[in-house]
C-alpha positions in Angstrom: -59.0 -16.2 -138.2 -61.0 -19.1 -137.5 -64.8 -19.5 -137.9 -64.8 -20.4 -134.1 -63.2 -17.1 -133.1 -65.3 -15.1 -135.3 -68.4 -16.7 -133.7 -67.0 -16.0 -130.2 -66.4 -12.5 -130.9 -69.9 -12.1 -132.1 -71.2 -13.4 -128.9 -69.0 -11.1 -127.1 -70.5 -8.3 -128.7 -67.1 -7.4 -130.7 -68.1 -7.3 -134.3 -65.1 -5.3 -135.3 -62.9 -8.4 -134.8 -64.7 -10.2 -137.7 -63.4 -7.3 -140.2 -59.9 -6.7 -138.7 -58.6 -9.9 -137.7 -56.5 -11.3 -134.8 -53.5 -9.7 -135.9 -54.8 -6.2 -136.0 -56.9 -6.3 -132.8 -54.0 -7.7 -130.6 -51.8 -5.2 -128.4 -49.3 -5.5 -126.0 -52.1 -5.8 -123.1 -53.4 -8.8 -124.9 -49.9 -10.3 -124.9 -49.5 -9.5 -121.3 -52.9 -11.0 -120.4 -51.8 -14.3 -122.0 -49.1 -14.5 -119.1 -51.9 -14.6 -116.3 -50.3 -11.6 -114.5 -52.5 -12.2 -111.2 -51.0 -15.8 -111.1 -47.8 -14.4 -111.9 -47.7 -12.0 -108.9 -48.4 -14.8 -106.5 -45.5 -16.5 -108.2 -43.0 -13.9 -108.3 -43.8 -13.0 -104.4 -43.5 -16.6 -103.2 -40.7 -17.1 -105.1 -39.0 -13.9 -103.8 -39.8 -15.3 -100.2 -37.9 -18.5 -100.8 -35.0 -16.7 -102.2 -34.6 -14.3 -99.1 -35.3 -17.2 -96.7 -32.3 -19.1 -98.2 -29.1 -19.2 -96.3 -26.1 -17.8 -98.0 -25.2 -14.9 -100.1 -26.6 -13.9 -103.6 -25.7 -10.9 -105.4 -28.3 -8.4 -106.0 -28.1 -8.7 -109.6 -28.4 -12.4 -109.8 -31.3 -12.2 -107.3 -33.0 -9.9 -109.8 -32.3 -12.2 -112.7 -33.5 -15.0 -110.6 -36.9 -13.7 -109.8 -37.1 -12.3 -113.4 -36.5 -15.7 -115.0 -39.1 -17.3 -112.6 -41.7 -14.7 -113.8 -41.1 -15.1 -117.4 -41.3 -18.9 -116.8 -44.7 -18.5 -114.9 -45.8 -16.3 -117.8 -44.9 -19.0 -120.3 -47.1 -21.7 -118.4 -50.0 -19.3 -118.3 -49.6 -18.7 -121.9 -49.5 -22.3 -122.9 -52.2 -23.0 -120.5 -54.3 -20.4 -122.3 -53.4 -21.7 -125.8 -54.3 -25.4 -124.8 -57.6 -24.3 -123.1 -58.8 -21.7 -125.7 -61.9 -23.9 -126.6 -63.0 -24.5 -123.1 -62.2 -20.8 -122.2 -64.9 -19.8 -124.8 -67.4 -21.7 -123.1 -67.1 -20.0 -119.8 -68.4 -16.6 -118.8 -65.3 -16.0 -116.6 -62.6 -16.5 -119.4 -64.7 -16.0 -122.7 -63.0 -12.4 -123.1 -59.4 -13.7 -122.8 -57.3 -12.8 -126.0 -57.6 -16.3 -127.7 -61.3 -17.0 -127.4 -62.2 -13.6 -128.2 -60.2 -13.5 -131.4 -57.8 -10.9 -130.4 -54.7 -13.4 -130.6 -54.4 -16.4 -132.7 -53.8 -19.9 -130.9 -50.7 -20.4 -133.1 -49.3 -17.0 -132.0 -49.8 -17.7 -128.3 -48.2 -21.1 -128.7 -45.1 -19.7 -130.5 -45.1 -16.8 -127.7 -45.3 -19.3 -124.8 -42.5 -21.4 -126.2 -40.0 -18.7 -126.8 -41.0 -17.3 -123.0 -40.3 -21.0 -121.7 -37.0 -21.6 -123.5 -35.7 -18.1 -122.6 -36.4 -17.9 -119.1 -35.0 -21.5 -118.5 -31.8 -21.0 -120.5 -31.2 -17.6 -118.9 -31.9 -19.0 -115.3 -29.5 -21.7 -116.0 -26.7 -19.6 -117.6 -26.9 -16.6 -115.2 -27.7 -18.5 -111.9 -27.5 -22.1 -111.7 -28.6 -25.2 -113.6 -30.5 -26.9 -110.7 -32.6 -24.0 -110.3 -33.4 -23.9 -114.2 -34.1 -27.4 -114.4 -36.5 -27.0 -111.5 -38.3 -24.3 -113.4 -38.5 -26.5 -116.4 -40.1 -29.2 -114.7 -42.5 -26.9 -112.9 -43.7 -25.6 -116.3 -43.9 -29.2 -117.6 -45.8 -30.2 -114.6 -48.3 -27.3 -114.7 -48.9 -27.7 -118.4 -48.6 -31.6 -119.1 -49.4 -33.2 -115.6 -52.1 -30.7 -114.4 -53.7 -28.9 -117.4 -53.5 -31.9 -120.1 -53.8 -34.9 -118.0 -55.4 -34.2 -114.4 -57.8 -31.3 -115.2 -60.1 -33.1 -117.4 -60.0 -36.2 -115.9 -60.4 -36.1 -112.1 -61.9 -34.0 -109.2 -58.5 -34.3 -107.5 -57.0 -32.2 -110.3 -56.3 -29.2 -108.0 -54.9 -31.3 -105.2 -52.3 -33.0 -107.2 -51.7 -30.5 -110.0 -51.6 -27.8 -107.1 -48.1 -28.8 -106.7 -47.0 -26.3 -109.5 -48.2 -23.5 -107.9 -46.3 -24.4 -104.6 -43.0 -25.0 -106.2 -41.9 -21.4 -106.8 -40.6 -20.6 -103.2 -38.4 -24.0 -103.8 -37.0 -22.4 -107.1 -36.1 -19.0 -105.6 -34.6 -21.1 -102.6 -32.5 -23.1 -105.1 -31.4 -20.0 -106.9 -29.3 -19.3 -103.9 -28.5 -22.7 -102.6 -28.5 -24.9 -105.7 -30.4 -27.5 -103.7 -33.6 -28.3 -101.7 -33.8 -28.7 -97.7 -36.3 -28.8 -95.2 -37.1 -25.2 -95.2 -37.9 -25.0 -98.8 -40.0 -28.1 -98.7 -42.0 -26.3 -95.7 -42.8 -23.4 -97.9 -43.8 -25.8 -100.6 -46.0 -27.6 -98.2 -47.9 -24.6 -96.9 -49.1 -23.6 -100.3 -49.7 -27.2 -101.6 -51.9 -27.7 -98.5 -53.8 -24.3 -98.9 -54.6 -24.5 -102.7 -57.5 -27.0 -102.3 -59.5 -25.0 -99.8 -58.7 -21.9 -101.7 -59.9 -23.2 -104.9 -62.6 -25.1 -103.8 -64.0 -22.0 -102.2 -63.9 -20.4 -105.5 -65.4 -23.5 -107.2 -68.5 -23.4 -104.7 -69.8 -20.3 -106.3 -68.6 -20.5 -109.8 -69.7 -24.2 -110.4 -71.7 -23.8 -113.4 -68.8 -22.5 -115.4 -67.0 -25.5 -114.8 -70.0 -27.6 -115.6 -70.6 -25.7 -119.0 -66.9 -26.7 -119.8 -67.0 -30.3 -118.6 -64.4 -29.9 -116.1 -64.6 -32.4 -113.4 -64.3 -29.9 -110.2 -65.2 -31.4 -106.8 -68.4 -29.7 -106.2 -69.8 -31.1 -109.6 -68.4 -34.5 -109.3 -68.5 -35.3 -105.4 -71.2 -32.9 -104.4 -71.0 -29.6 -102.5 -71.4 -31.1 -99.0 -68.5 -33.4 -99.6 -66.4 -30.3 -101.0 -67.4 -28.2 -97.7 -66.1 -31.2 -95.6 -62.8 -31.4 -97.8 -62.4 -27.6 -97.3 -62.7 -27.9 -93.7 -60.2 -30.8 -93.4 -57.5 -28.9 -95.9 -58.0 -25.5 -93.9 -56.9 -27.5 -90.6 -54.1 -28.9 -92.1 -53.1 -25.6 -93.8 -53.0 -23.9 -90.4 -50.7 -26.6 -88.8 -48.3 -26.4 -91.7 -48.3 -22.7 -91.3 -46.8 -22.8 -87.9 -44.0 -25.1 -89.2 -41.6 -22.2 -89.9 -41.6 -21.1 -86.3 -41.5 -24.8 -84.9 -38.2 -25.5 -87.1 -36.6 -22.3 -86.3 -36.6 -20.3 -89.7 -39.2 -17.9 -88.5 -39.4 -15.7 -85.1 -42.3 -15.0 -82.5 -43.8 -12.4 -84.9 -44.3 -14.8 -87.6 -45.6 -17.6 -85.0 -48.0 -15.1 -83.6 -49.5 -14.1 -86.8 -49.8 -17.7 -88.1 -51.8 -18.8 -85.0 -54.3 -15.8 -85.1 -54.4 -16.2 -89.1 -54.8 -20.0 -88.8 -57.7 -19.6 -86.3 -59.2 -16.9 -88.7 -58.7 -19.4 -91.7 -60.5 -22.3 -89.8 -63.5 -19.8 -88.8 -64.0 -19.0 -92.5 -63.9 -22.8 -93.4 -66.5 -23.4 -90.5 -68.9 -20.7 -92.2 -68.6 -22.5 -95.5 -69.4 -25.9 -93.8 -72.3 -24.5 -92.0 -73.9 -22.4 -94.7 -74.9 -25.0 -97.4 -77.6 -23.1 -99.5 -78.8 -19.7 -100.6 -77.0 -16.6 -100.5 -75.6 -17.2 -97.2 -73.5 -20.2 -98.7 -72.4 -18.0 -101.6 -71.4 -15.1 -99.3 -69.5 -17.7 -97.0 -67.5 -19.1 -100.0 -66.5 -15.6 -101.3 -65.5 -14.9 -97.9 -63.5 -17.9 -97.6 -61.8 -17.4 -100.7 -61.1 -13.8 -100.1 -59.6 -14.7 -96.7 -57.6 -17.6 -98.1 -55.7 -15.0 -100.3 -55.0 -12.7 -97.3 -53.6 -15.7 -95.1 -51.3 -16.9 -97.6 -50.0 -13.2 -98.6 -49.7 -12.3 -94.7 -47.8 -15.4 -93.9 -45.2 -15.0 -96.5 -44.9 -11.2 -96.2 -44.0 -11.7 -92.6 -41.5 -14.4 -93.4 -40.0 -11.9 -95.8 -39.9 -9.1 -93.3 -38.0 -11.1 -90.7 -35.6 -12.2 -92.9 -35.2 -9.3 -94.7 -34.6 -7.5 -91.5 -32.0 -10.3 -90.7 -30.1 -9.6 -93.6 -30.0 -5.8 -93.0 -28.7 -6.5 -89.5 -25.9 -8.8 -90.7 -24.9 -6.4 -93.3 -24.5 -3.5 -90.9 -22.5 -5.5 -88.2 -20.3 -6.8 -91.0 -19.7 -3.2 -92.0 -18.9 -2.2 -88.4 -16.2 -4.8 -88.1 -14.6 -4.0 -91.3 -15.5 -7.3 -93.3 
């Protein structure tokens, strides 16, 4: 284990790691943590919505394999991200106890694990589902690792705007697993997440700004200032609320979704105005935390309603087909 890892473990109050070594300290939970499970859950959920919204039939087993491969691919991207950024993670209190900076897993072990997951997920998706979706998954991993993590993140405060596309691709991949193509519906799902991402992450950045400053990462609040960030959050929130209505306007979501999207959009805008209004002290921190929490609720509820409406349509169609003997 490297001297850097030993020093970090000592700082984190884990002297046992100095004697046992990374190999003996690591367990299944540590390797699972490398996959960024909280991010993976969101990826899996939005990919599932894309798969269910897509027109046409997909066998349940093929659907399961599709989601499994997307989940593993997302995990590989998270693992490779932790490998590349482990020195930065060691500087931030929010990430210092991750498996690599804490010394429980060596960087080369994480790199090998991430590459194996990446190759396995893309290959399995291509062989068992279709190669268009597999290529899309491979491109998404590349986009997240190379374009966002290596290039944009350390260089520009717009990293999350451009790089956020990688988090918006999963519903398109799920959609492509069924259709083998990209259509306006999948692009709309992409657009909702893409426009949602800056307001979501900049709200988080407002109250953990010092962590990013310690790691010398140029996030919007540190580079452009908090007033500019608050204005950007407000602007992106309005755009997101409009994009959230597009599935209903384009006819692939129903009245329930449209009503909820309208109410949730107004709620999202309300919390953005609170962030814009409160610019200092505890009130500002509370407003940013509330905005961050509601942004998660906003996206989850929108996609849950899409999933519910289309799942109901599938069940109705299946029963009707049974009734007529097809």
